[in-house]
N, C-alpha and C positions, 0 to 999 in steps of 0.2 A: 503494499499499499504505500503510495507517494504521500509526502507532506500535505500536499493539496487535498487528496482524498481523506486523509486522517482529520484534517481540519474541518472538511465538509461534514463528516459524520459526527464530530463533536458539536457542530452547530446543530445538526438534526437533534441530537440528545438535549441540547439546550432548549430548542423550540418545543420538543416534547414536554419538558418540565414546564415551560411557560404555559402551554395549552392546558396542562393538567390543573394548574392552580388558577389561571385567569378564566379561560373558556369554560373549564369544568365546574368552576364555582359560579360563574356568571349566568351563562345560558341553561345549564343542565340542573340547577337546583330549584328552579322556579316552581315545579310541582311540589317540591318538599315544603316550601313556606306557604303554599296556596291554602291548604286547609286550616293552617294555624292562623293566618291573617284573617281568613273568612270567619272563624270562631271568635277571635279577639275583637275584630272591629264590626262585624255584622254587616259587611258590604255585600252587594249583589255579585254574583259570579261574573257577569259581563263587565262590571266596573273594575273588579279585581284582575280580571283577564287583561285589562289594558296595560298593567304593569309589564308583563312578560310579552303581551301581544301588540302593545303600541309604544310606550315610553322607551322600552329597551331597544327593539328593532328598529323603530323609526329613527331614533337618534343615531343608532349605529349605521343605518342605511343613508341617511341625509348627510352624515359626515364622511361617508365612503368615498365619494369623488374627491373631496379635499385630501383625505388620507392617501388615495391613489396618486394624486398629483404631487404630494409631498414625497411620496416614496420613489417616484421617477426623478427626484431632484436632490434628496439628501439621504444620508445613511439611515437604513432601516432601524438601527438600534436607537437612534434619537426619537423616532416617531413611537417606537415600542415602549421606551422607558416612560415617555409622557402619558401613554395610554394606560400602562400598568399603574402608575400612580393614581390617575383618575379613577381606575376600578377599585383600588383599595380604599380611597377616600369615599367613594359612593357607598360601599358596604358599611363603613363606619357611620355615615349620615343615616343610612337605612335603620341602623340599629338604635337610633335615638328618636325616631319620629313618633308622633302621637296623632297624626291626621293624614288623609290621603294626599293632599298637595305636596308636602315635602317628600313623602315616599315616592310619589311620581317623579319629582325632581331628581331624587337619588337614582332612580332607574334610568332617567335620561342621561345623566353623567355616566352612569354604568355602561350604557350602550355605547357612548362615544369612546370610553376607555377600552372596552373589549374590541370595538372595531379597529382602534388604532394599534392594538398590541398583539392581535392573534391571527385570524384567518388570512387576510390580504397581505400583510407584511411576511407572514411565515411562508405563504405560497410563493411570493416573489423571491425571497432568499433561496428557497429550495430549487425553484425553477432556474435560477442563475448559477447555482452550484452543481446541479446535477443535469445529465442529459439522458443517456440510455437507461439509468437506473433511477430516473425521476419518480416513477410510481412507487418503488420500494421506499425511497427516501421519504416521500409525502405520506405514504401509508404508515410508516414508523412514527413519523412526527405527529401526524394527525390522530393516531391512536390515543394521543394524550387528551384529546377532547372527550373521548368516550370513557377512558379509564379515570380521567379526572372527574367526570360526571359520577362514575361509580364511587369513587374514593371520596369525593367531597360531598356527595349525597349522604354517605354514611357519617362522615365527620360532622357535617351540618345537623344530621339527625341526632348524633350523640349529644351535641352541644345543646340542641333544643330540648331534648328530654331532660337534661340536668339543669339547664338555666334559662330555658324559654327561647322564643324565636329571636329575641335581641342578641342573645349570646351566639345564636346560630350565625348571624351576620358578622359578628366580630371574629368568630373562628375562621370564616372564609377570608377575611382581610389580612390576617396576620401573615400567612405564608407569602402573600404578594410583596410585602414590604421587606421581609427578612430573606426570601429566597430569590424570587423572580427578578426584582429590579437590579440587584448586584450581578446576577447571572447574565442578564441581557448585555449590560455595560461591558463585561469582561469578554464575552465569547462571540456575540452576533456580529456578523459583517455581511453587507448586502450582497457581495459577489467576490469571487477570488481576486487576489491582488492584481491590479492593472499596472501598466507602465507608468513611470514617473510622469506627473503632470496631467494624467487623464482623470477627469471629473467623473462623478456618478452619471451626470447627464450625458457626457461625451461617450462613455462606455455603453450607455443605453442605446444611443443613436446608431451604434454599429451592429445592434442585434437584428435578426430577421423578424418580419412581421409588419403589420399595418400601422399606419398613423391612425389617429382617432377618427378622423373624418372617413377614411377608407373603411374602417371597421363598421361604422354606422351603415354603410352601404352592403355590408356582407350579411347574407341570410344567416350565417352561423352566429353572429352576434345576437341576433333577435331570438333565435332558437335556444341559445345558452341563457339569455335572460329569462325566457319562459320557463326553462328548466330550473333556473334559480327559484323562481316564484312557486312553482308546484312542490319542489323539494322543501322549501321553508315552510310552506303552508302545512304540509302533512307533518313534518318533523316537529315543528313548534307547537302546532295544535294538539297532536297526539301526546307529546311529551308533557305538556302543561297539565292536561286533563286526565292523564292516565291513573295517577295515584287516587284521585277523587273518584274516578270511574270504578276502580277495583274496590274501594272502601264501600261504595254504594251496592256493589255485587255481594258484599258480606265479608270481604277479607279485612283483616286488622290493618290499621295505618302502617305499622312496622312491616308487616308482610308485603304490603303494596310498595313501600319504599324499597324493600329488598328486591322485588321483582324489577322495579325501575332500575336499581343498581346493577342487577344482573344483565338487563338489557344493555346498559352501557358497556359492560365487559365484553359481551357479544359484539357490540358495535366496534370496539377496538380491533377485534380480529377481522371484522368485516372490511374495515379500512385498509388493513394490511393486505388481506387477500384480494381485494378488488384493486388495489394499487399494483400488485404483482400481475393480476389478470390484465389490467389495462396496458402494462409494459408489453404484453405479448399480443393483444388482439386490437388495441386502440382504446383511448378513452371513450370514444363514441359508442362503440359496442358495449363496453363494460358498463356505462351509465345506463344505456337502454336495458340491459339485463337487470341491473340493480333496481330500476323503478318498477319493473314487472315483478320482482321478487317482493319488494315493499308492499305492492298491491295485494299480493297473495297473503302476505303477513297480516295486512289490515283486515282482510276478510275473516281471519281466525279470531279477531277480537270479538266477534259477535257471539262466540261460544265460550268466552273467557270466564264465565261462571263456573265452568268445570275445570279443575286443575289439569286434566288430561289435554284440554285444548289451550289453556293459558300458557303452559310451558313451551309448546311449539311456537305459539304467537310471539312470546318473548325472544326465542331463538331466532326466528326468521326476521321478524321486525328489527330485532337488535342488530343482526348482521348487516341489514340494508339501511339502517337509521342514519348512520353518519358517513357512509362511503361517499356520497356526492361531495362532501367537503374535500375529499381527495381528488375526485374524478372531474369535477367541474373546472378547478384551476388547470389540470392537465389538458382538458378540452380546450380552454381558452389558449393555451400555448400551441396546441396541435391544430387548431383552426384559425387563429388570429395572430399568433407569433408572440415574441417576447419584447418587441421594441417599446410598446406602450402597455405592457402588461399591467402595471399598477393602475394607470388611468382607465383602461378598458375594464379591469376587474372592479374598480371602485364604481363605475357607472352601472355595470351589470349587477353589482350588488344592491342597487336601489330596488331591483325587482325582487331580490331575496328579502329585503326589508318589507315590501308590501305583502309578500307571501306570509312572513312571520307575523305581520299584524292581522291579516285576514283569517289565518288558521286558528289561532287561540281565540281571538275575539269572536269570530263566526261561530266557532264551537260553543263558546259560552252563551252567545245569543240564542243559538239553536236550542240549547238546553233550557234556558229561561222561558222560551216560547213553548216548547214541546214537553219539557219534563224528562227528556232522554238525550243521551249522547248518540244513540244509534244512527239518527239521520246525518249527524255531522261525520261519523265514521264512514258512512256510505259515500258521502262527498269525497272524502280523503281517498277512497278506493278509485274513483273516477279520476282524481288528480294524478294518481300514480300512473294510470294508463296514459293520460295525456302527456306526462312527463317522458314516458318511454318514447312516445311518438316524436316529440320535438328533439330529443336527444339523437335519435337515429337520423333526423333531417340535417344534422350539421355536416359540413364538408372539411376536407383537409385544407391546410393553408395554400398549398400549391393550386389547388382547384379554385379556391376563392380568389387568389391573385389573378389566375388565368381569366376568370370572368370579369375582372375589372380592368384588364389590360385591353386598350382599344385595338381593334383589328387593323392590320396594315392596310394603307390605301392601295387600291390598284394602280399598277404602273400605267403610264400614258405613253403614247407613242412619241 
């Protein structure tokens, strides 16, 4: 292994740790706090759903274009450190609130912090450091989101049981300041060392791919954006409401939290497996297959009152739950290139934000109107099928570039 390869894998390990403590705590523990906040404050489910379904994803999505723009111009570790600090501060604020408004504001700050320190910058760094083994590297790093969800769900639940939901938020904040911030500063670098005098922007301009305007004219950009929407709607909606759904089926809150944690463990293996699969068959095919698997898993949730059906649901849905976090950035590089990876990913991420709003809030509203989660889960199955269709419709970069190249003028006598 060369020094560059060794440094690349060390960076992957540091990104894994970052995703465990930041993304795992921020996005994947919303369902853990949901029933406790519901009981403590007595808010409606649709209102409470806006924390995880509006404040957090909307702030992350609306800030994503700015984050992408910054990543194309400055070192990723600068953006990531700022985001990690905002995330930790947001948890501390959430631990002290006594009304909905300040808690909503804390989740807004949480969304901006997570967006600046996790998925987009991590994807950019890995895409720049790895080529042929990009799927493996992304799979290993992004397994941190799922394993972090499993670990931090249990950590948060332990703190809540012993000290209440306020202690749960504090328990999620501490590792960010103690572990994540120093690790990013010491280890993370945007790309391998360049020649003296070459800036981040100059190195970026030499990479293959579309300019932003060209990407907007490519079909793959809009198909990737649609895939972002469907993935986020299903993942965020099902994750937020699953624990509450299972408790209403008769399972204990601790057992339901354990099932959620187990799903996150399976999701880690799913990311690694689908990353390796994408290295062999392309991100387009892997993402298409993953959406179909997620749809089949969602169908099983209708029989989750029986443990014999619940376990296969957790397995299949868990394996497919987080894999798009690996596959979609790979598909961006595969279909649109690396030249404006940060900016393109940031703008496409807005559609992820819309989906992350529609999924949880829509499911909560459907429950408030019908008294059941079943219609919402039926919509999620349809979204998985549509996600498979748009993923399959993407094209390779060479094909997209050929379609935008003007045809040569005919020769004249």
